[in-house]
C-alpha positions as CSV (number, residue, x, y, z in Angstrom):
1,X,129.1,64.8,91.7
2,X,127.7,67.9,90.1
3,X,124.5,69.4,91.5
4,X,122.8,72.0,89.5
5,X,120.0,74.0,91.0
6,X,119.5,76.4,88.1
7,X,119.3,75.9,84.4
8,X,121.3,79.1,83.9
9,X,123.5,81.0,86.2
10,X,122.5,84.3,87.7
11,X,125.4,86.1,86.2
12,X,124.4,89.8,86.5
13,X,123.7,92.1,89.5
14,X,123.0,95.7,90.5
15,X,124.8,97.0,93.5
16,X,124.1,100.3,95.3
17,X,127.3,102.2,96.3
18,X,126.8,104.4,99.4
19,X,128.8,107.5,100.6
20,X,128.6,106.5,104.2
21,X,128.7,102.6,104.4
22,X,129.5,99.5,102.5
23,X,127.8,98.5,99.2
24,X,124.4,96.8,99.1
25,X,123.1,94.2,96.6
26,X,120.0,95.4,95.0
27,X,119.1,92.8,92.4
28,X,120.5,89.6,90.8
29,X,119.4,88.3,87.4
30,X,120.3,86.1,84.4
31,X,120.9,89.0,81.9
32,X,121.9,92.6,81.9
33,X,118.5,93.3,80.4
34,X,116.7,91.7,83.2
35,X,118.7,93.6,85.8
36,X,118.1,96.9,84.0
37,X,114.4,96.2,83.9
38,X,114.0,95.2,87.6
39,X,116.6,97.2,89.6
40,X,114.4,100.3,90.0
41,X,111.6,98.4,91.7
42,X,114.1,96.5,93.9
43,X,115.8,99.8,94.8
44,X,112.5,101.3,96.0
45,X,111.5,98.2,97.8
46,X,114.7,97.4,99.6
47,X,116.0,100.8,100.7
48,X,114.3,103.3,103.0
49,X,114.3,107.1,102.3
50,X,117.4,107.7,104.5
51,X,119.4,105.0,102.7
52,X,118.3,106.2,99.2
53,X,119.7,109.7,100.0
54,X,123.2,108.2,100.5
55,X,123.4,106.2,97.3
56,X,126.1,107.7,95.0
57,X,126.0,105.1,92.2
58,X,124.4,101.9,91.1
59,X,126.8,99.5,89.4
60,X,125.9,96.9,86.9
61,X,128.2,93.9,87.4
62,X,128.8,90.6,85.6
63,X,130.2,87.4,87.1
64,X,133.3,86.2,85.5
65,X,134.7,82.7,86.1
66,X,133.5,79.4,87.4
67,X,130.5,79.3,89.8
68,X,132.8,78.7,92.7
69,X,135.9,80.6,91.6
70,X,135.5,84.0,90.0
71,X,134.7,87.6,90.6
72,X,132.3,90.4,89.8
73,X,133.4,92.8,87.1
74,X,132.0,96.3,86.8
75,X,130.3,96.8,83.4
76,X,128.4,100.0,83.7
77,X,126.8,102.5,86.0
78,X,123.0,102.5,86.1
79,X,120.9,105.6,86.7
80,X,120.3,106.3,90.4
81,X,116.5,107.0,90.8
82,X,115.7,110.5,92.0
83,X,113.3,110.8,94.9
84,X,109.9,112.0,93.9
85,X,108.0,114.4,96.2
86,X,104.3,113.8,96.5
87,X,102.4,117.0,96.3
88,X,99.4,117.2,98.6
89,X,96.3,118.9,97.3
90,X,95.4,122.1,99.3
């Protein structure tokens, strides 16, 4: 019996690579375009300031294989957002 919960598999993801801990999933999407459009917002929402300082790379990965038997393949590195400093008016 085959149970499908999605019309299309979520085959792409963005993963943050840290210099001091294991990797962290940032965003999962149906296409590389969707992941590229959404990962910046997810990065800002999911990670606190201290965690963002330790991110060395963000990898774009694609699922290869069957839904229950496959692996994530590295496709590209995405731009790591730089922290923005808020200037206070004097």
